[in-house]
All heavy atoms as an XYZ file, in Angstrom:
1021
protein
N       5.658     11.961    -20.486
C       6.143     11.810    -19.174
C       7.660     11.944    -19.117
O       8.321     11.574    -20.066
C       5.779     10.419    -18.609
C       6.204     10.181    -17.194
S       5.771      8.536    -16.556
C       4.045      8.586    -16.662
N       8.133     12.536    -18.022
C       9.564     12.726    -17.967
C      10.019     12.617    -16.479
O       9.414     13.154    -15.625
C       9.853     14.200    -18.398
C      11.285     14.672    -18.234
C      11.449     16.130    -18.605
O      10.616     16.719    -19.303
O      12.489     16.662    -18.254
N      11.034     11.802    -16.236
C      11.646     11.760    -14.925
C      12.727     12.822    -14.850
O      13.586     12.917    -15.696
C      12.260     10.361    -14.647
C      11.187      9.299    -14.605
C      13.085     10.416    -13.309
C      11.641      7.906    -14.385
N      12.602     13.645    -13.802
C      13.577     14.744    -13.645
C      14.470     14.393    -12.446
O      14.008     14.215    -11.306
C      12.854     16.052    -13.383
C      11.960     16.407    -14.523
C      11.147     17.727    -14.215
O      10.954     18.086    -13.067
N      10.632     18.289    -15.257
N      15.752     14.203    -12.706
C      16.692     13.832    -11.635
C      16.754     14.867    -10.527
O      16.559     16.070    -10.825
C      18.078     13.694    -12.354
C      17.729     13.627    -13.814
C      16.440     14.328    -14.008
N      17.031     14.483     -9.331
C      17.130     15.404     -8.200
C      18.319     16.316     -8.457
O      19.381     15.919     -8.832
C      17.328     14.617     -6.885
C      17.371     15.596     -5.688
C      17.720     14.852     -4.442
C      17.814     15.763     -3.228
N      18.507     17.055     -3.376
N      18.042     17.606     -8.180
C      19.057     18.634     -8.331
C      19.729     18.786     -6.945
O      19.210     18.416     -5.894
C      18.431     19.956     -8.714
C      17.767     19.838    -10.113
C      17.077     21.182    -10.460
C      16.577     21.024    -11.876
N      15.264     21.410    -12.010
N      20.961     19.330     -6.900
C      21.704     19.543     -5.658
C      20.869     20.498     -4.709
O      20.153     21.399     -5.166
C      22.987     20.174     -6.063
C      23.164     19.898     -7.449
C      21.784     19.752     -8.084
N      21.008     20.302     -3.429
C      20.421     21.236     -2.416
C      21.109     22.581     -2.559
O      22.303     22.675     -2.959
C      20.617     20.700     -0.998
O      19.966     19.472     -0.851
N      20.320     23.623     -2.287
C      20.806     25.037     -2.432
C      20.699     25.691     -1.127
O      19.660     25.576     -0.410
C      19.940     25.739     -3.468
C      20.359     27.180     -3.566
C      20.054     25.057     -4.859
N      21.747     26.438     -0.680
C      21.707     27.228      0.517
C      20.880     28.502      0.241
O      21.055     29.174     -0.767
C      23.111     27.626      1.023
C      23.029     28.456      2.294
C      24.331     28.328      3.068
C      24.329     29.196      4.318
N      23.238     29.010      5.280
N      19.944     28.784      1.195
C      19.148     29.978      1.057
C      19.977     31.242      1.106
O      20.850     31.351      2.025
N      19.852     32.172      0.205
C      20.634     33.343      0.183
C      20.390     34.312      1.406
O      19.243     34.396      1.875
C      20.245     34.075     -1.107
C      18.958     33.514     -1.457
C      18.865     32.166     -0.900
N      21.450     34.927      1.905
C      21.417     35.719      3.133
C      20.435     36.906      3.020
O      19.928     37.392      4.039
C      22.826     36.230      3.466
N      20.172     37.397      1.839
C      19.193     38.500      1.711
C      17.780     38.055      1.819
O      16.864     38.870      1.995
C      19.414     39.290      0.388
C      19.249     38.515     -0.861
C      20.455     37.797     -1.352
O      21.499     37.754     -0.620
O      20.415     37.228     -2.450
N      17.523     36.759      1.804
C      16.163     36.186      1.934
C      15.978     35.363      3.167
O      14.789     35.074      3.556
C      15.824     35.335      0.714
C      15.787     36.093     -0.587
S      15.557     34.870     -1.936
C      14.965     35.923     -3.222
N      17.010     34.958      3.851
C      16.944     34.028      4.962
C      17.918     34.422      6.078
O      19.018     34.888      5.813
C      17.274     32.601      4.532
C      16.312     32.061      3.525
C      16.627     32.134      2.183
C      15.079     31.446      3.898
C      15.747     31.596      1.239
C      14.273     30.951      2.951
C      14.591     31.006      1.651
N      17.498     34.230      7.332
C      18.354     34.359      8.511
C      18.664     32.957      9.027
O      17.736     32.148      9.184
C      17.652     35.169      9.596
O      17.362     36.472      9.101
C      18.527     35.268     10.876
N      19.931     32.685      9.245
C      20.320     31.331      9.737
C      20.547     30.337      8.566
O      20.562     30.685      7.409
N      20.685     29.091      9.023
C      20.989     28.038      8.007
C      19.710     27.480      7.428
O      18.912     26.804      8.155
C      21.792     26.897      8.676
C      23.247     27.387      8.912
O      23.770     28.199      8.197
O      23.783     26.907      9.942
N      19.502     27.712      6.166
C      18.319     27.253      5.409
C      18.828     26.673      4.096
O      19.580     27.286      3.392
C      17.376     28.408      5.105
C      16.157     27.927      4.304
C      16.916     29.098      6.421
N      18.333     25.468      3.808
C      18.661     24.820      2.535
C      17.319     24.428      1.914
O      16.371     24.059      2.559
C      19.565     23.568      2.750
C      20.948     23.954      3.182
C      21.260     24.160      4.507
C      21.947     23.996      2.207
C      22.493     24.497      4.860
C      23.237     24.340      2.601
C      23.535     24.597      3.933
N      17.300     24.436      0.565
C      16.081     23.960     -0.077
C      16.438     23.066     -1.248
O      17.512     23.092     -1.846
C      15.160     25.092     -0.525
C      15.772     26.073     -1.458
C      15.566     25.927     -2.888
C      16.426     27.208     -1.028
C      16.107     26.840     -3.738
C      16.956     28.123     -1.925
C      16.789     27.924     -3.293
N      15.482     22.147     -1.541
C      15.559     21.270     -2.632
C      14.377     21.559     -3.552
O      13.216     21.602     -3.111
C      15.415     19.778     -2.179
C      16.576     19.348     -1.313
O      17.726     19.458     -1.806
O      16.401     18.918     -0.162
N      14.664     21.854     -4.818
C      13.665     22.179     -5.810
C      13.008     20.831     -6.242
O      13.668     19.931     -6.665
C      14.268     22.904     -6.994
C      13.149     23.105     -8.080
C      14.813     24.210     -6.614
N      11.678     20.798     -6.020
C      10.950     19.591     -6.425
C      10.251     19.823     -7.751
O      10.285     18.964     -8.625
C       9.919     19.203     -5.321
C      10.677     18.802     -4.040
C       8.979     18.108     -5.794
C       9.811     18.542     -2.838
N       9.593     20.961     -7.899
C       8.924     21.275     -9.138
C       9.281     22.737     -9.486
O       8.881     23.684     -8.855
C       7.397     21.183     -9.013
N      10.151     22.843    -10.497
C      10.561     24.143    -10.971
C       9.652     24.526    -12.153
O       8.780     23.803    -12.512
C      12.019     24.056    -11.397
N       9.930     25.682    -12.708
C       9.058     26.041    -13.836
C       8.981     24.964    -14.890
O      10.007     24.424    -15.294
C       9.778     27.293    -14.447
C      10.476     27.836    -13.255
C      10.905     26.674    -12.379
N       7.789     24.578    -15.200
C       7.525     23.550    -16.172
C       7.000     24.218    -17.496
O       6.659     25.382    -17.442
C       6.477     22.599    -15.646
C       6.857     21.928    -14.316
C       8.052     21.005    -14.434
O       8.174     20.303    -15.352
N       8.868     21.070    -13.428
N       6.947     23.423    -18.544
C       6.369     24.044    -19.786
C       4.929     24.491    -19.533
O       4.198     23.893    -18.724
C       6.392     22.895    -20.769
C       7.438     21.929    -20.231
C       7.409     22.106    -18.740
N       4.539     25.600    -20.184
C       3.203     26.132    -20.083
C       2.183     24.963    -20.382
O       2.487     24.075    -21.238
C       2.939     27.298    -21.057
C       3.708     28.503    -20.658
C       3.069     29.185    -19.451
O       1.886     29.062    -19.175
O       3.846     29.894    -18.699
N       1.056     24.922    -19.826
C       0.421     25.936    -18.982
C       0.762     25.804    -17.505
O       0.264     26.588    -16.696
C      -1.028     25.706    -19.224
C      -1.178     24.233    -19.371
C       0.123     23.837    -20.059
N       1.616     24.878    -17.126
C       1.925     24.668    -15.702
C       2.616     25.975    -15.101
O       3.519     26.465    -15.718
C       2.795     23.482    -15.450
O       3.139     23.344    -14.102
N       2.201     26.327    -13.907
C       2.847     27.407    -13.153
C       3.236     26.965    -11.801
O       3.491     27.778    -10.894
C       1.944     28.594    -13.133
C       1.659     29.258    -14.513
C       0.914     30.557    -14.379
N       0.663     31.112    -15.659
C      -0.537     31.288    -16.134
N      -1.629     31.025    -15.379
N      -0.716     31.739    -17.363
N       3.151     25.672    -11.515
C       3.342     25.104    -10.171
C       4.860     25.131     -9.757
O       5.712     24.911    -10.593
C       2.909     23.695    -10.111
C       3.077     23.033     -8.764
S       2.432     21.374     -8.642
C       3.470     20.496     -9.800
N       5.100     25.567     -8.490
C       6.413     25.561     -7.912
C       6.326     24.798     -6.557
O       5.377     25.045     -5.819
C       6.898     26.968     -7.662
C       6.716     27.962     -8.774
C       7.656     27.625     -9.937
N       7.683     28.810    -10.870
C       7.047     28.764    -12.052
N       6.337     27.754    -12.454
N       7.142     29.814    -12.880
N       7.254     23.943     -6.294
C       7.357     23.265     -5.001
C       8.820     23.145     -4.602
O       9.629     22.672     -5.417
C       6.717     21.828     -5.066
C       6.779     21.165     -3.708
C       5.296     21.859     -5.578
N       9.136     23.578     -3.357
C      10.417     23.376     -2.785
C      10.277     22.655     -1.418
O       9.303     22.993     -0.698
C      11.145     24.720     -2.524
C      11.626     25.376     -3.818
O      11.679     24.787     -4.822
N      11.988     26.622     -3.703
N      11.191     21.796     -1.107
C      11.329     21.292      0.255
C      12.355     22.113      0.939
O      13.501     22.192      0.482
C      11.747     19.790      0.228
O      11.875     19.303      1.514
N      11.970     22.798      2.020
C      12.841     23.799      2.642
C      13.188     23.315      4.086
O      12.286     22.955      4.830
C      12.135     25.170      2.724
C      13.175     26.253      3.163
C      11.568     25.532      1.357
N      14.475     23.316      4.380
C      14.992     22.724      5.613
C      15.611     23.872      6.441
O      16.591     24.519      6.024
C      16.051     21.695      5.311
C      15.641     20.757      4.229
N      14.913     19.587      4.494
C      15.856     20.797      2.907
C      14.680     18.963      3.304
N      15.223     19.661      2.372
N      15.039     24.112      7.620
C      15.461     25.220      8.487
C      16.096     24.692      9.749
O      15.611     23.808     10.432
C      14.214     26.028      8.988
C      13.460     26.769      7.888
C      12.471     26.120      7.164
C      13.693     28.091      7.671
C      11.763     26.800      6.153
C      12.971     28.800      6.659
C      12.014     28.090      5.957
N      17.295     25.240     10.123
C      17.898     24.920     11.384
C      17.193     25.723     12.473
O      16.503     26.657     12.157
C      19.390     25.315     11.353
N      17.342     25.373     13.777
C      16.707     26.124     14.798
C      16.953     27.633     14.660
O      18.085     28.030     14.355
C      17.267     25.576     16.106
C      17.603     24.148     15.768
C      18.059     24.236     14.338
N      15.923     28.450     14.865
C      15.902     29.898     14.723
C      16.048     30.434     13.292
O      15.935     31.642     13.058
C      17.033     30.518     15.574
S      16.706     30.453     17.310
N      16.308     29.543     12.315
C      16.396     30.017     10.940
C      14.992     30.429     10.393
O      13.968     29.812     10.800
C      17.014     28.949     10.024
N      14.923     31.380      9.506
C      13.669     31.898      9.021
C      13.827     32.693      7.744
O      14.896     33.065      7.411
C      13.038     32.803     10.093
C      13.939     33.933     10.486
C      13.620     34.430     11.842
N      14.463     35.576     12.279
C      15.476     35.473     13.122
N      15.845     34.278     13.584
N      16.156     36.583     13.506
N      12.700     32.844      7.074
C      12.652     33.667      5.876
C      12.672     35.104      6.225
O      12.391     35.468      7.406
C      11.370     33.343      5.039
O      10.241     33.858      5.778
C      11.239     31.896      4.718
N      12.816     35.965      5.260
C      12.551     37.369      5.394
C      11.058     37.605      5.169
O      10.350     36.651      4.807
C      13.370     38.154      4.319
N      10.574     38.789      5.470
C       9.228     39.129      5.171
C       9.033     39.002      3.656
O       9.944     39.433      2.855
C       8.895     40.600      5.590
C       8.762     40.714      7.042
C       9.714     41.255      7.915
C       7.629     40.380      7.824
N       9.213     41.215      9.221
C       7.938     40.706      9.200
C       6.410     39.785      7.599
C       7.102     40.463     10.257
C       5.563     39.583      8.659
C       5.832     39.927      9.960
N       7.952     38.400      3.184
C       7.754     38.281      1.777
C       6.185     38.039      1.473
O       5.464     37.772      2.456
C       8.567     37.105      1.170
C       8.241     35.801      1.697
N       8.593     35.323      2.979
C       7.557     34.755      1.164
C       8.187     34.119      3.184
N       7.501     33.733      2.082
N       5.838     38.170      0.224
C       4.514     37.856     -0.175
C       4.517     37.168     -1.514
O       5.562     37.211     -2.212
C       3.605     39.129     -0.272
O       4.091     39.954     -1.318
N       3.446     36.464     -1.836
C       3.381     35.707     -3.125
C       2.192     36.212     -3.933
O       1.095     36.370     -3.344
C       3.179     34.211     -2.868
C       4.358     33.680     -2.095
N       5.522     33.268     -2.669
C       4.512     33.430     -0.749
C       6.364     32.832     -1.751
N       5.783     32.967     -0.560
N       2.385     36.485     -5.189
C       1.361     37.038     -6.040
C       0.067     36.181     -6.047
O      -1.016     36.698     -6.188
C       1.872     37.235     -7.477
N       0.240     34.853     -6.027
C      -0.888     33.954     -6.154
C      -1.061     33.139     -4.879
O      -1.765     32.136     -4.899
C      -0.684     33.044     -7.406
C      -1.983     32.262     -7.693
C      -0.355     33.879     -8.639
N      -0.461     33.551     -3.775
C      -0.584     32.864     -2.504
C       0.459     31.759     -2.355
O       1.235     31.453     -3.283
N       0.444     31.102     -1.192
C       1.414     30.018     -0.894
C       0.781     29.076      0.099
O       0.063     29.443      0.983
C       2.713     30.612     -0.307
C       3.749     29.568     -0.013
C       5.006     30.121      0.649
O       4.912     30.801      1.654
N       6.153     29.880      0.048
N       1.117     27.781     -0.083
C       0.765     26.727      0.867
C       2.000     26.140      1.444
O       2.872     25.765      0.640
C      -0.157     25.690      0.183
O      -1.353     26.291     -0.316
C      -0.521     24.570      1.166
N       2.066     25.949      2.747
C       3.168     25.322      3.417
C       2.602     24.042      4.035
O       1.584     24.067      4.623
C       3.736     26.183      4.527
C       4.200     27.560      4.131
C       4.626     28.366      5.384
C       5.341     27.519      3.147
N       3.353     22.948      3.885
C       2.994     21.676      4.556
C       4.192     21.233      5.318
O       5.251     20.916      4.695
C       2.518     20.622      3.540
C       2.151     19.361      4.241
N       1.004     19.205      4.955
C       2.871     18.174      4.354
C       0.994     18.015      5.492
N       2.051     17.341      5.156
N       4.135     21.241      6.658
C       5.230     20.816      7.488
C       5.396     19.321      7.474
O       4.472     18.572      7.791
C       5.047     21.331      8.935
C       6.212     20.995      9.810
C       4.852     22.854      8.977
N       6.546     18.842      7.124
C       6.820     17.415      7.027
C       7.542     16.920      8.268
O       7.518     15.715      8.555
C       7.637     17.040      5.749
O       8.848     17.741      5.766
C       6.826     17.409      4.500
N       8.320     17.802      8.946
C       8.964     17.355     10.186
C       9.326     18.553     11.016
O       9.526     19.685     10.536
C      10.198     16.533      9.901
C      11.314     17.242      9.123
C      12.502     16.359      8.841
O      12.621     15.230      9.430
O      13.296     16.752      7.993
N       9.400     18.363     12.363
C       9.837     19.405     13.239
C       8.771     20.365     13.646
O       7.549     20.069     13.556
N       9.169     21.476     14.182
C       8.303     22.525     14.703
C       8.725     23.846     14.130
O       9.922     24.178     14.178
C       8.339     22.582     16.276
C       7.425     23.665     16.729
C       7.957     21.247     16.882
N       7.762     24.568     13.547
C       8.091     25.901     13.034
C       7.199     26.990     13.514
O       6.240     26.767     14.298
N       7.529     28.191     13.067
C       6.723     29.395     13.387
C       6.366     30.098     12.082
O       7.107     30.060     11.096
C       7.559     30.366     14.263
C       8.148     29.782     15.513
C       9.093     30.814     16.203
C       7.042     29.380     16.476
N       5.220     30.723     12.106
C       4.746     31.476     10.931
C       3.998     32.708     11.429
O       3.322     32.610     12.472
C       3.865     30.596     10.002
C       2.625     30.088     10.677
C       3.515     31.315      8.714
N       4.107     33.809     10.708
C       3.414     35.051     11.114
C       3.072     35.890      9.923
O       3.895     36.084      9.028
C       4.327     35.865     12.034
C       3.681     37.122     12.539
C       4.624     37.974     13.377
O       5.830     37.985     13.244
N       4.025     38.740     14.326
N       1.842     36.366      9.873
C       1.419     37.413      8.904
C       1.686     38.716      9.497
O       1.590     38.898     10.731
C      -0.090     37.260      8.613
O      -0.348     36.049      7.968
N       2.014     39.680      8.675
C       2.283     41.028      9.163
C       1.148     41.564     10.010
O      -0.005     41.482      9.558
C       2.649     42.030      8.082
C       3.194     43.337      8.650
C       3.791     44.258      7.635
N       4.797     43.784      6.764
C       6.086     43.750      7.044
N       6.521     44.014      8.262
N       6.979     43.358      6.121
N       1.397     41.970     11.249
C       0.421     42.469     12.113
C      -0.322     41.367     12.925
O      -1.100     41.685     13.838
N      -0.030     40.123     12.663
C      -0.707     39.008     13.334
C       0.201     38.375     14.399
O       1.346     38.815     14.606
N      -0.331     37.432     15.085
C       0.419     36.779     16.129
C       1.290     35.667     15.503
O       0.997     35.149     14.380
C      -0.442     36.212     17.212
C      -1.375     35.133     16.776
C      -2.321     34.641     17.844
O      -1.887     33.734     18.602
O      -3.418     35.147     17.936
N       2.404     35.311     16.184
C       3.266     34.175     15.737
C       2.474     32.896     16.062
O       2.050     32.674     17.192
C       4.584     34.234     16.468
C       5.323     35.496     16.007
C       5.394     32.974     16.063
C       6.667     35.698     16.753
N       2.320     32.041     15.056
C       1.629     30.789     15.246
C       2.662     29.577     15.144
O       3.671     29.686     14.385
C       0.558     30.607     14.083
C      -0.450     31.689     13.986
C      -1.358     31.453     12.759
C      -1.268     31.749     15.266
N       2.439     28.552     15.898
C       3.233     27.373     15.897
C       2.718     26.419     14.888
O       1.503     26.158     14.844
C       3.317     26.726     17.286
C       4.105     25.410     17.233
C       3.931     27.716     18.291
N       3.547     25.840     14.043
C       3.174     24.788     13.073
C       4.045     23.575     13.298
O       5.203     23.668     13.541
C       3.214     25.280     11.689
C       4.447     25.933     11.215
S       4.331     26.617      9.539
C       6.000     27.167      9.305
N       3.351     22.392     13.258
C       4.035     21.124     13.548
C       3.872     20.160     12.395
O       3.013     20.376     11.515
C       3.462     20.511     14.823
C       3.694     21.368     16.076
C       3.091     20.739     17.234
C       3.357     21.643     18.463
N       2.758     21.114     19.675
N       4.660     19.120     12.411
C       4.573     18.085     11.315
C       3.136     17.705     11.128
O       2.392     17.423     12.089
C       5.454     16.879     11.706
N       2.772     17.690      9.879
C       1.346     17.373      9.451
C       0.491     18.582      9.269
O      -0.570     18.467      8.675
N       0.826     19.733      9.778
C       0.061     20.969      9.627
C       0.268     21.530      8.195
O       1.395     21.475      7.660
C       0.459     22.027     10.636
C       0.072     21.676     12.078
O      -0.774     20.769     12.216
O       0.511     22.340     12.962
N      -0.789     22.155      7.712
C      -0.757     22.867      6.472
C      -1.195     24.278      6.672
O      -2.194     24.515      7.386
C      -1.691     22.169      5.438
O      -1.204     20.822      5.196
C      -1.643     22.906      4.052
N      -0.482     25.254      6.178
C      -0.777     26.673      6.351
C      -0.963     27.321      4.944
O      -0.138     27.066      4.054
C       0.371     27.408      7.086
C       0.117     28.851      7.178
C       0.572     26.751      8.420
N      -2.035     28.039      4.788
C      -2.301     28.761      3.553
C      -2.149     30.263      3.751
O      -2.701     30.768      4.730
C      -3.677     28.468      2.956
C      -4.004     29.312      1.752
C      -3.333     29.045      0.547
C      -4.931     30.340      1.821
C      -3.581     29.877     -0.562
C      -5.172     31.149      0.679
C      -4.531     30.887     -0.460
O      -4.784     31.661     -1.564
N      -1.349     30.931      2.898
C      -1.203     32.387      2.976
C      -1.785     32.922      1.674
O      -1.355     32.560      0.607
C       0.325     32.747      3.049
O       0.865     32.121      4.217
C       0.468     34.249      3.139
N      -2.775     33.800      1.781
C      -3.464     34.373      0.606
C      -2.525     35.205     -0.275
O      -1.505     35.743      0.209
C      -4.639     35.166      1.158
C      -4.616     35.050      2.579
C      -3.368     34.294      3.000
N      -2.910     35.481     -1.527
C      -2.202     36.323     -2.402
C      -1.904     37.672     -1.748
O      -2.785     38.293     -1.185
C      -3.066     36.462     -3.624
C      -3.908     35.259     -3.637
C      -4.138     34.929     -2.209
N      -0.639     38.141     -1.880
C      -0.293     39.467     -1.441
C      -0.106     39.664      0.089
O       0.242     40.751      0.535
N      -0.322     38.607      0.880
C      -0.199     38.748      2.347
C       1.279     38.631      2.754
O       1.922     37.590      2.508
C      -1.031     37.651      3.030
C      -0.972     37.825      4.582
C      -1.931     36.909      5.219
O      -1.588     35.784      5.517
O      -3.063     37.320      5.491
N       1.802     39.676      3.363
C       3.165     39.612      3.857
C       3.277     38.742      5.080
O       2.480     38.812      6.004
C       3.617     41.101      4.215
C       3.943     41.809      2.950
C       3.054     42.567      2.193
C       5.201     41.915      2.321
N       3.685     43.079      1.085
C       4.990     42.708      1.149
C       6.448     41.416      2.595
C       6.047     43.013      0.291
C       7.495     41.732      1.700
C       7.312     42.497      0.580
N       4.298     37.914      5.116
C       4.469     36.895      6.123
C       5.917     36.428      6.182
O       6.721     36.753      5.308
C       3.540     35.741      5.883
C       3.877     34.950      4.652
N       3.568     35.372      3.375
C       4.508     33.728      4.480
C       4.018     34.495      2.477
N       4.589     33.497      3.141
N       6.233     35.660      7.215
C       7.492     34.961      7.297
C       7.280     33.581      7.960
O       6.214     33.381      8.540
C       8.620     35.753      8.129
C       8.262     35.942      9.540
C       7.651     37.008     10.102
C       8.547     35.047     10.622
N       7.496     36.829     11.433
C       8.064     35.626     11.821
C       9.151     33.792     10.733
C       8.123     35.038     13.028
C       9.270     33.184     11.954
C       8.768     33.784     13.125
N       8.235     32.665      7.792
C       8.077     31.355      8.388
C       9.475     30.776      8.595
O      10.436     31.151      7.872
C       7.236     30.384      7.558
C       7.344     30.513      6.093
N       8.197     29.723      5.337
C       6.766     31.376      5.238
C       8.044     30.081      4.061
N       7.204     31.037      3.996
N       9.597     29.894      9.612
C      10.884     29.290      9.864
C      10.781     28.342     11.033
O       9.709     27.974     11.434
N      11.943     27.884     11.485
C      12.005     26.875     12.558
C      11.841     27.592     13.949
O      12.154     28.754     14.081
C      13.353     26.178     12.512
N      11.315     26.838     14.832
C      11.221     27.244     16.266
C      12.656     27.354     16.807
O      13.628     26.797     16.235
C      10.397     26.240     17.073
N      12.824     28.056     17.935
C      14.153     28.247     18.517
C      14.851     26.933     18.883
O      16.110     26.898     18.867
C      13.964     29.072     19.757
C      12.609     29.731     19.553
C      11.823     28.774     18.723
N      14.131     25.895     19.225
C      14.771     24.661     19.716
C      14.487     23.456     18.865
O      14.557     22.339     19.337
C      14.333     24.401     21.151
C      12.818     24.507     21.357
O      12.089     24.787     20.403
O      12.337     24.160     22.469
N      14.063     23.625     17.603
C      13.719     22.532     16.740
C      14.180     22.853     15.301
O      14.178     23.989     14.866
C      12.219     22.296     16.681
C      11.669     21.790     17.961
N      11.692     20.455     18.295
C      11.037     22.402     18.977
C      11.139     20.285     19.477
N      10.740     21.474     19.928
N      14.537     21.781     14.560
C      14.645     21.900     13.120
C      13.234     21.797     12.563
O      12.306     21.405     13.240
C      15.419     20.714     12.557
C      16.933     20.814     12.827
C      17.450     20.305     14.019
C      17.765     21.342     11.917
C      18.793     20.454     14.243
C      19.111     21.465     12.154
C      19.612     20.990     13.335
N      13.047     22.263     11.362
C      11.726     22.166     10.663
C      11.924     22.106      9.195
O      12.781     22.759      8.603
C      10.871     23.439     11.042
C       9.426     23.353     10.566
S       9.090     24.006      8.923
C       9.439     25.714      9.079
N      11.147     21.223      8.569
C      11.105     21.099      7.084
C       9.677     21.282      6.672
O       8.773     20.666      7.260
C      11.685     19.721      6.626
O      13.089     19.629      7.094
C      11.600     19.569      5.181
N       9.501     22.027      5.629
C       8.158     22.138      4.998
C       8.280     22.087      3.455
O       9.331     22.365      2.931
C       7.410     23.366      5.483
C       7.959     24.662      5.060
N       8.333     24.998      3.805
C       8.173     25.810      5.785
C       8.725     26.242      3.709
N       8.667     26.722      4.925
N       7.161     21.670      2.891
C       7.009     21.821      1.479
C       6.420     23.215      1.274
O       5.360     23.563      1.850
C       6.084     20.772      0.869
C       6.544     19.356      1.015
C       5.485     18.388      0.465
C       7.889     19.133      0.289
N       7.004     24.030      0.417
C       6.487     25.341      0.080
C       5.943     25.233     -1.392
O       6.688     24.803     -2.270
C       7.579     26.364      0.110
N       4.630     25.493     -1.495
C       3.985     25.338     -2.805
C       3.341     26.658     -3.230
O       2.578     27.248     -2.390
C       2.900     24.215     -2.688
C       3.536     22.884     -2.314
S       2.305     21.672     -1.747
C       2.172     22.101     -0.033
N       3.587     27.044     -4.407
C       2.961     28.272     -4.948
C       2.912     28.223     -6.453
O       3.524     27.376     -7.044
C       3.726     29.517     -4.449
C       5.095     29.747     -5.037
C       5.408     30.596     -6.059
C       6.323     29.050     -4.719
N       6.772     30.522     -6.308
C       7.372     29.571     -5.557
C       6.654     28.062     -3.840
C       8.687     29.166     -5.531
C       8.031     27.628     -3.819
C       8.939     28.140     -4.596
N       2.153     29.113     -7.031
C       2.052     29.230     -8.492
C       2.582     30.568     -8.892
O       2.477     31.560     -8.225
C       0.611     29.105     -8.945
C       0.018     27.729     -8.701
C      -1.439     27.722     -9.197
O      -1.621     27.430    -10.437
O      -2.353     27.973     -8.457
N       3.143     30.560    -10.078
C       3.557     31.799    -10.693
C       2.321     32.479    -11.294
O       1.453     31.766    -11.816
C       4.605     31.547    -11.764
N       2.259     33.802    -11.294
C       1.145     34.504    -11.925
C       1.366     34.432    -13.446
O       2.474     34.128    -13.944
C       1.256     35.925    -11.433
C       2.697     36.099    -11.059
C       3.148     34.762    -10.600
N       0.350     34.721    -14.222
C       0.425     34.718    -15.686
C       1.490     35.768    -16.111
O       2.222     35.501    -17.095
C      -0.894     35.056    -16.345
N       1.589     36.881    -15.395
C       2.557     37.921    -15.686
C       3.035     38.508    -14.363
O       2.330     38.517    -13.397
C       1.995     38.985    -16.565
C       1.573     38.618    -17.949
C       1.005     39.711    -18.758
O       1.106     40.905    -18.373
O       0.509     39.411    -19.874
N       4.297     38.987    -14.362
C       4.825     39.628    -13.177
C       5.581     38.717    -12.236
O       5.625     37.462    -12.514
N       6.120     39.236    -11.179
C       6.944     38.372    -10.303
C       6.098     37.464     -9.465
O       4.998     37.802     -9.114
C       7.632     39.459     -9.418
C       6.786     40.644     -9.494
C       6.129     40.645    -10.810
N       6.679     36.291     -9.124
C       6.002     35.295     -8.299
C       5.925     35.804     -6.851
O       4.919     35.490     -6.165
C       6.782     33.977     -8.345
C       6.826     33.339     -9.654
C       7.692     32.105     -9.700
O       8.059     31.524     -8.628
O       8.107     31.704    -10.788
N       7.003     36.373     -6.352
C       7.131     36.727     -4.956
C       7.780     38.124     -4.847
O       8.531     38.540     -5.715
C       7.997     35.739     -4.193
O       7.516     34.401     -4.355
N       7.513     38.814     -3.755
C       8.144     40.038     -3.403
C       8.807     39.836     -2.032
O       8.183     39.406     -1.077
C       7.098     41.158     -3.358
C       7.741     42.529     -3.172
C       6.702     43.672     -3.185
O       5.577     43.422     -3.618
O       7.083     44.751     -2.779
N      10.074     40.235     -1.995
C      10.873     40.016     -0.756
C      11.164     41.337     -0.094
O      11.465     42.348     -0.760
C      12.200     39.319     -1.096
C      11.899     37.837     -1.396
C      11.608     37.346     -2.647
C      11.860     36.794     -0.478
N      11.412     35.976     -2.514
C      11.550     35.648     -1.219
C      12.086     36.667      0.869
C      11.410     34.356     -0.631
C      11.971     35.435      1.486
C      11.635     34.265      0.729
N      11.033     41.429      1.235
C      11.274     42.586      1.993
C      12.404     42.422      2.982
O      13.346     41.616      2.768
N      12.344     43.079      4.118
C      13.389     43.053      5.116
C      13.529     41.735      5.826
O      12.557     40.995      5.956
C      13.096     44.119      6.214
C      13.147     45.559      5.666
O      13.893     45.737      4.632
O      12.532     46.435      6.243
N      14.706     41.470      6.354
C      14.891     40.282      7.167
C      14.076     40.439      8.462
O      13.876     41.548      8.936
C      16.379     40.095      7.502
C      17.306     39.734      6.338
C      18.751     39.754      6.786
C      16.903     38.401      5.723
N      13.609     39.325      8.998
C      12.870     39.332     10.282
C      13.871     39.538     11.345
O      14.864     38.719     11.443
C      12.129     38.012     10.464
C      11.494     37.919     11.816
C      11.022     37.903      9.324
N      13.719     40.561     12.163
C      14.685     40.830     13.257
C      14.522     39.800     14.382
O      13.471     39.082     14.465
C      14.429     42.207     13.867
O      13.150     42.244     14.463
C      14.515     43.327     12.778
N      15.528     39.712     15.222
C      15.437     38.806     16.402
C      14.259     39.223     17.284
O      13.570     38.379     17.830
C      16.759     38.856     17.218
C      17.886     38.147     16.579
O      17.665     37.437     15.547
O      19.009     38.303     17.064
N      14.008     40.543     17.394
C      12.888     41.043     18.223
C      11.540     40.543     17.619
O      10.651     40.100     18.300
C      12.934     42.507     18.357
C      11.829     43.076     19.252
C      11.955     44.579     19.421
O      12.655     45.210     18.647
O      11.342     45.093     20.344
N      11.400     40.688     16.271
C      10.176     40.229     15.615
C       9.978     38.718     15.776
O       8.889     38.244     15.947
C      10.203     40.579     14.138
C      10.026     42.065     13.828
C      10.242     42.403     12.361
O      11.271     41.909     11.769
O       9.389     43.124     11.863
N      11.140     37.973     15.692
C      11.110     36.510     15.838
C      10.753     36.085     17.243
O      10.205     35.039     17.468
C      12.454     35.963     15.362
C      12.604     34.455     15.536
C      12.012     33.604     14.619
C      13.248     33.932     16.617
C      12.136     32.230     14.762
C      13.393     32.579     16.743
C      12.804     31.701     15.824
O      12.997     30.371     15.961
N      11.114     36.952     18.172
C      10.773     36.596     19.630
C      11.969     36.363     20.483
O      11.859     35.932     21.608
N      13.148     36.659     19.936
C      14.415     36.519     20.736
C      14.662     37.918     21.377
O      14.753     38.874     20.695
C      15.619     36.138     19.889
C      15.370     34.755     19.207
C      16.891     36.134     20.699
C      16.431     34.306     18.240
N      14.767     37.938     22.671
C      15.018     39.224     23.391
C      16.488     39.478     23.474
O      17.285     38.660     23.653
C      14.407     39.197     24.746
C      12.945     38.821     24.771
C      12.112     39.920     24.163
C      10.624     39.527     24.262
N       9.750     39.903     23.268
């Protein structure tokens, strides 16, 4: 057993996020065989991820606020505190805060046995997000 001290919060990089996004690493790469990853991600209103996919899928659990999530080609869905969203392996999607709310979620995913955990694409435009 090992207690791991909290690491400093990290600002989400501009090539992966639009707006003010900070995350706290809860479970980083652990010794094999664990492949679990968990971040607590904090989004300011209108802040969001870029389009991305995860090799082994991703689960989001909203802990506070109101957010938006969309799979490529799908409709924008509203997620609220207590909601859990599962995105299957390889599905391109984005997620972030609603225009008038902060939102925090736990992002949970596993690393594949080989290859990259995630693939990142273009930033979500204001038009895609729903800002005219």
